[in-house]
N, C-alpha and C positions, 0 to 999 in steps of 0.2 A: 306522308312519307313511305316509301317502300322498305320495309325493315327487315325482309326475309327474301331469301333467293326464289322461292316458290311464289311469293307475291310478284317479285320483279318478272319473273318468267312469264305469268299470267297477264301481266300489264304489256308486256311486249307482244305476246301471242294476240291480245285483244287489240292492240294498235294495229298489228299487221292486218287482222282481219277487216278493220274498219277503214284502214288506208288513211292517206294525209294529204288528200288533193288541196287542201286549204293551207297546206304547208305548216300544220300546227299537230303536235302530239298532244296527249293528255297532259295536264299541268305538271304532275310528277315526272313524266318522260321528259317533256319539253325543259325543263330546269336542268335535268342532266344531259339532254342534247345539246343546249345553248353552252353549257360549262364545256362539253367536249369539242364543239366547234371553236369556242374562244380559245382553248388550249391550243388547238391547231393554228388558229390565226397568230398566236403569239410565239411559234415555235421559231427556234433560231433560224433555221434554214429560210423561213419566209421572211423574217426580218432582214436578213442579210440580201435576200433577193430584191426586195424593196429598197434597200438602202443603196445598193449598186445599179440595179436595173433601171429605176425610174430617172435618174441623173443620166445615166447612159441614154436612155431612149431620148430625153430631152436634148441631149447634146447631138444625136443625129438628126434631130427636127431642125436645130440651129443650123447645121451644115447643109441640110436640104433646103432651108430657107435662102442662105446664100448662093445656092448653085441654081435654085429655081426662080428666084424672085429679083426685081431689082434690087440694086445695092442700097438704095434709099430706103425701100420697104423693109428689107432685111435688117438694117441698121435700127429701124424704127422699132421693129419687132423683139430685137435681141433683149432689151431689158425686161420684157414680159417673160421671155423664155427663161432669162436668168432668175427671175421671181420665182418661176415654177420650180427650178432645181433648188432655190432656197427654200421654198414651201416645203418640197419633198425631202430635203435634208432635214429641216426643223422636225418633220412628222417622223423620221427615222430615230432621231435623238430621243423625241418624245416617248416612242414606244420601246426604245431600248431602256430608257430609265423606269418605265412603267411595266416592265415584262412580267412582273409578279402580278399585275393587276389586269387581267384578260378583258374586263369591260372597258378600261381606259384605253388600251391599246385598240380596241374596235373602234371606240370613239375617235381615236388619233387618225385611223384609216378614212373614216367617214368625212371627217373636217378636211384632211389633206385632199381627198377626192374633190370635194365641192370648192376648195379654194384654189385647186390647180385647175378645175372646170372653168371657174371665173377668169384666170389668165387666159385660157382658150378663148373664151368669149372676147377678152379685150383684145387679143390677137386679131380676131376677125373683125372687131370695130376698127382698128387702125387700118387693115388691109382694105376697107370699104372706103376709109377716108383719103386713101391713096389710089382709090380707082381699081383696085384689085379686090374682085369678089369671089373668087373660087378658093374658099377656104374650108367648105364643109368636110372635105377628106379629113382634115386634122381632127376635126370633132369626132368623125367616125372611129377614126384610130384609136382616139382617146377612150370612147365608149366600149369599143370592143376589147381593148386591154383591160377594163375595170370589170366587164361581164366574164372574162375568162380567166383573169388571174387573180384578183382579189376574193377573198372568203366571206365577202359581205352577203348578207341575207337578201333574198328577192324583195322585201319591202323597203330595205335600206336603198338598194339600187334603183328602184322605181321611183322613190321620192328625190332621190339626188339626181339621176338621170333626167327625168321630165323636167325638175327645175332648170338644169343648165340647158337643155334643148331649147326650152320656152326662151330663156335670156339670150341664147345664141341666135334665135331666129329674130327676136325683137331687137337686139342691140348689135347683132354681128351682120345680118343679112339685109334686113329691111331698110335701114338709113342709105343704102349705097345708090338708091335711085335707079336700079336696074330694071329692066322689062317684067312685067307680070308673069310672062310665061318662064321666065329664067328663074325668077323667085319660087314660083310654083314647083318648078322642077327642084331647086335646092330644098325646099321644105319638105316635099313629098319624099324625096330620098332619104333625108334626115329621119322623117316620120316611120317610114317603111324599115329602115335598118335599126331603128330604136325598139319598134314593135318586134322584130326577128331577135333581136338581143334580148329583149325582155322574156320572149317564149323560151330561148335558150337557157336564160338564167333560171327561168322556173323549172325547166327539165333538169338543170343542173343540181338546183336545190333540192328538187324531189327524189333525183336520183341518189344523193348523198344522204338524204333521210333514209331512203330504202336500204342502202348499204349499211348505214349505222345500225338500223333495225335487225338486219340479218346477221351482221358480225357480232351484234349483242346476244343473239340467239345461238349464234354458233360459240360463242365464249362460254355460255351457260352449258352447252352441250360438252363442251370441252372440259370444264370443271366437273360435270357428273360424269364423265368418262373417269378423270382422275379421281373422283370419290368412288366411284364403282371398283376401280382398281385397288384403292386402298381398302376398301371393303373386302374386296377379294383376298387380298393379303391377311387382313385381320380375321376373316373367316377361315382361312387355311390355318393360321397360327392358333386360333381359339380352337378349332375343330381337333388339332392334333393334341394341343396342349391340354384340353379336357379329356379327350378320350385316352389320354395316357394313363392317369390315374384311375379312371373308370375301369379300364380293361384291367389293370392291376387288382382293383377291388374285386371284380368278378373272379379272377384267377384265386385270389387268397379266399373268396367265399367257397369257391369249390375245393380248396384245401380243407377248409374248415368243416365243411360237409363230409368230406372223406374221413376226417379224423374224429369225427364227432363220437363222443364216447357213452352218451345216452341219449333217451329220447328227447329230453328238454333240449339239450345241446343241438340235436339234429333238427329239430323244429325251428329253433334260432336260425340255424345255418340255413336252412331252406327259405327262411322268411328273408333273411340277408340276402341270398341268391337272387330271389324274386325282387326285391327292392332296387337290387343294382341291375337287374334286367330292364325294370320298369324304367329307372333313371336312364339308361342308355337308350330306350326307346323314345323317350322324351328329347333328350339331347339330338338324337339323329332326326327326330322329326323338325326341330327347331333349326337345325343347321342345314337340312333339306331345303325346307320353305325358303330360308334366307338365300342360299345358293341358287334356288330357281327365281327368286326375285331379282338377281342381278343379272343384267344382260351379258351373254357371252360366257358365263361359267359353266355351264351345262352344255356341251357340244352333243349334237345328235349324230349317230353314225348308223344309218339305217342299212340293213342286209337281210339276206333271207333267213327266217326263224322257223324251226321245227316246232308247231303249236303244241303238239300233244306231249311230247317229253317235257316241255316246260310246264304245262298245266298238271301233268302227272307228279313232277316233282313238288309243285306248290302245293298239290292236294295231299301229298305224303307228308310234307311238313307241317300242315294245318290239321291233320288228322288227330294228332295227340291232342290239341287243345279242343277239337271237336268231341272227341270221346269224354274228355273231363268235363264237359258242360253238357254230355247226354245228347247230342243232337247229331244228325245224319249229315254227312258231306259226301256229296256224289259229283261225278265227273262224266259228261257225255261230250265226246269228241272224236270226231273221224280219224283215222290212224294217219292219213297223208294229207295233212294240211300245212301248207308252207304260206307264210305271211312276210310282208317286208316291214321291218320295225326295227329298232333298236332294242336288242334282247335285254341288256341292263335295266333300261327306262320302262320297258313294258313289264317286265319282272316286277319293278317296284309298284307300278300302277295296280296289277293283279293283287300283288301281296297286301297293299294298302286296303283294297276293296274287300279282300278275304278276312282281314283282320277286323274291319269295320263290321262285317257282317256277323262275325263269330263273337265279338266281344260286346256289340251293341244293339244287336237287332232282337234280342230276347226271341229267337228263332228255335224250332224243332227240326228244320231242315235248311240247309245251305246247299246251294249247287253251283257248279261251274258247267257252262253248256255252250256249245258253239252250234253255229246254223249258216250253211253255205247259201248265198243268195248271189247267183250270177258271178261276178269276178270279186266279190266282197265275202268275208266272214264276220258273222255276227258274233261277237263274245260277249256272254252274259254272265253276270256273278249275281245271283239272286238269293232271296230267303223268303220264308213264310212267316216273318216276325211282326213286329209292331207297326212297322211302316211309316210313313211320313206325311204330315198334314200338308195340305196345299200351301200354307205360310212357312212350314219347316223345309219343304222342297225349294222355295224361292231363295233360301239362305245357306242350304246344305252345303254348297261348296265354298262359302264365305270363310275367311281366317277366323279361328279361336271360337268356333261355333261347337259347343259340347250341347248337342241335342237331347242326349240321355244323361240327365245330371244325377239319377239315382240308381247307378250300376251297382249291382251286387257285389260284394267283396270291396267296396269303395276304390276300385282302380279305375283312375281317370286321366284322360290324356290332355294335349293342348288344344284339341279341336282343330288340328292342322291337316289330319289325313286326307279328307276329301279334297282340300284346298292343294294339296300337293298332287292330287290325282289330277285334278283339273288342269293344274300347270303342265304337268307331264304331257297329258293327253293333247293339249294345245300345242306343246313342242313339238310332238310327234306327229302333228296333224290327223289324229284318230278322232273323229267325231264322238263324243261322250253324251249319253242321256240317262236320265233318271225317270223310272216309272212307278209310281209309288201310290199308296191310299192307306189310310189309318187302318189298321187291323188286318191288312192284305198283303205285308211284306213289301220289299223294295227290289228292284231289278236295274242294275247299272249295266248298260250295253256299250260296247266299243265297236266302231266299225274300222276293219282291217283290209288292206288290200291283199289278194291273192298274189303269189309269184312263184316262179320256178324252183323246185326244191334243190337244195344243195347237200351233197351227200358227203357227211363228215363222220368220223368215229368219235363218239361221244362217251367215253368211260363213264360208267355209273359208280358212285361211292359204295363202299362194301357197308353192309350192317353191322353195327358195333355192339357185341355183347355186354351185358353188366359186369364190370369188373375188368374191362379189357385192358391189356398191356401190349405195349409195341417195343421191342427191343431194337435200338438203333443208336449208331453214332451221331451226335447231332452238334454242329456249329451253330450258335446262336449269336447274332449281333444286334445288340439293341443299347441304345444310348441312355435311355432312362432307366435309373437303378432298379426302382420299384417294379416296373414292368419286366425288366431283365430277371430281377428275382423270383418274382412270381411265375413267369413263363417256365423259368429254368426249373422251379420246383416242381411244376404241373408235369413237365416232360420226365423228370426224375422218378416221379411216382409212377409213370407209365413204363418205366423200365429201361428209358433212355440213358446214355453216358453222354452229358451234355457239357460242352465247352462253351462258356458264356464269356463275350467280349462286347466291349463299348464302340469299338471303332474298327475300320479296316484295318489299319497299323497294327492294332492288337490281335485282330484275326489272322493276320499272316504271320505274327511271331507264334501263335499256337497251332498253327496248320498242319506242321509236321508231327506233332504229338497227338493231336485230336483224330488225325486220319479220318475225316467225317464220311458218314454216307449220306447225309443230308443237311443242306445249308438253310437256316431260317433267319432272315434279316427283316427289321423295320425299314420303312422306306424312307422316312425323313429323319437323318442321323445328323449329328453336329458336325461342324467345319465344313458346311456345304456339301458333304456326302449324301448319296440317295442310295436306298439299298440295291437297285439294279446295277450300279456301278459296283457295289460290294461284291454282288453275286458273280459279275463278269470278271473283276480282277481274281477272285478265288478260284474261278474256273480255269482262268489262264494260267495262274500260278500251280495249279495240279494238273493241268493238262489233259482235263476229261470233263464232259457235261454232268456235273454234280447236280442231282436232284435239288430244287430250290423251291422255296416258298416265301412270298413277299406279303408282309403284313402292313396294313396302312390303315389310317382313319379317313383317307380321302381315295375312295373307289371312283374312279371315272372311266368313261369309254377309250380316252386317250390312253390312260395308264394300263387298261385291260388289253389294248393292242399291243403296246410295249411288251407286255408280259408274255403274251402270246407269240410274238416274234422271238423273244428271248426264251422261250419254253420255260416259263416260271409260273408256279401257281398263285394266283393272287387272292389274299385272304383279308377280309375286312374286320375292324375293330368295331365295337368291343368283341372279342373272341369267345365264341362258344365252344366250350372244351371238346363235346362231342363230335361237333363238325370238324374241329382241328384235328383230333384224331382220325377220322375219316380220311381227310386229305393228306394227311402224313402217310397213312397206309398206301394210298394210291401212289403217292410220289415215290417211295422206296421199294413199291411192287410186293409188299407183304400184308398179309391179312392179320389183324391184331388177335391175340390170343387171349384166353381168360386166365385168371389167377392160377387156376387150377392145374392149367397146361404148362407153366411154367415154374422156375423156382423163384422164390420172393427175391426181390432185388436187394443188392448189398447195402 
């Protein structure tokens, strides 16, 4: 018995590959198909069609008998025709009474077919006794009706039709004493039509089985699409709901670190911040892998990408970690290299590769390097660390593979970084290779297509000195209370005057008094609102293009495009305070000042 959808799917695929020329499925599938066919056989429409159609058909035959045959012959045949109507009526009543038992209904159709066929044989017998021998047409009409209309199987029709055809020849045609050539013509005609009918029934039965297989597979695909959609909704909800408290934890950890009164408290707060950051990375990896595993969740939007600025930014971000570990991070890239890719997804690939090299390679040197070959760019992320053995290389890109289990400091991930890299590279169509040997480091290479440059202005974020402050009036819209309070507290520490609201309606009430210079909004808000709608409504209310930052746990290419069109800066959760300060400085056109340059906040 197939007790899981996957087993059912595999059984259907296996049957589709093997075919079913003998009109038989595997035992498990055959049982399901027979039940399906019998259910169709017992449908109310089919029973009604049989109950009305067959008597009407026989009635037309009676009329045809009186129009085309001598009156004596027609009257002799009439009782047999009426018997056929009685047989079909009884069969219809029987099928109606046993409609909840498909097997009995099927048996009723077969018996009715045989009994009515015997009346046709008897009609032919009566005709020959009266010297009228051309009755083969009636038999052919009946056979064709059964072939095309009844939902009987090929084997049932073969057995019943050959039996009736033989009886028709023996008792209906041969006793009439007609010439041999006429008899041969009648028999050969009946035989040919019967064979043609059998072939048609075989093709019909085969076609029905093929259609059933395809619809069963399509039904599984539809169920999987619905399941994927449900998982997508669940993933979005989980991603949002888990990142909210995680984001608040990070902001509160930042508060605690700033307020640490002694070395011990400072050490605890730093450890707490590191743990929150690690938890955020683990959650991000898990959600990224899950979203990439669902078809259609991640949409690729290729466009021209300036490679060197992207690599410089990634190298600058990774330099702090490289310095902390005492290894050298180098970048070698020509100034004017433009490739066609999705910038967000490409950045995620390179960041994962860099993180893997910095944290797990035990290297003294890590490098980012590009090489131009023809119309392609070979982008390499390499190190001179421990490398991979052939066995490790074979499973490096598999899920939950932690190839370095004794990392100094005890920091461990889920083993999804390289699996995500593989999925993203496949999604983008960038060939990915790994070249490595134990003790000789590892080199991950991506092949990217060159394209024409796209000249755009990309403002760089200002550097932020320690103890930086930013004086601005900020309107904050965040429906999660803990995140709202944590972010509001952080902004206040930076010298901002914050008006915190939970919804658009509340923000509109506070708008006049707040007179904001900057709007920060979460993307997913309560009551079906989203942050872009809030930003648009506030801008319309105040009549100007207020600088805005949208914070979300679900950064995607589609959302990035919407933000670009609305001139809104997109910022992902969990929030890194330093990067947020840089982003806010760009939005309001100010450089943050140090505490020594401004008075302390009230």
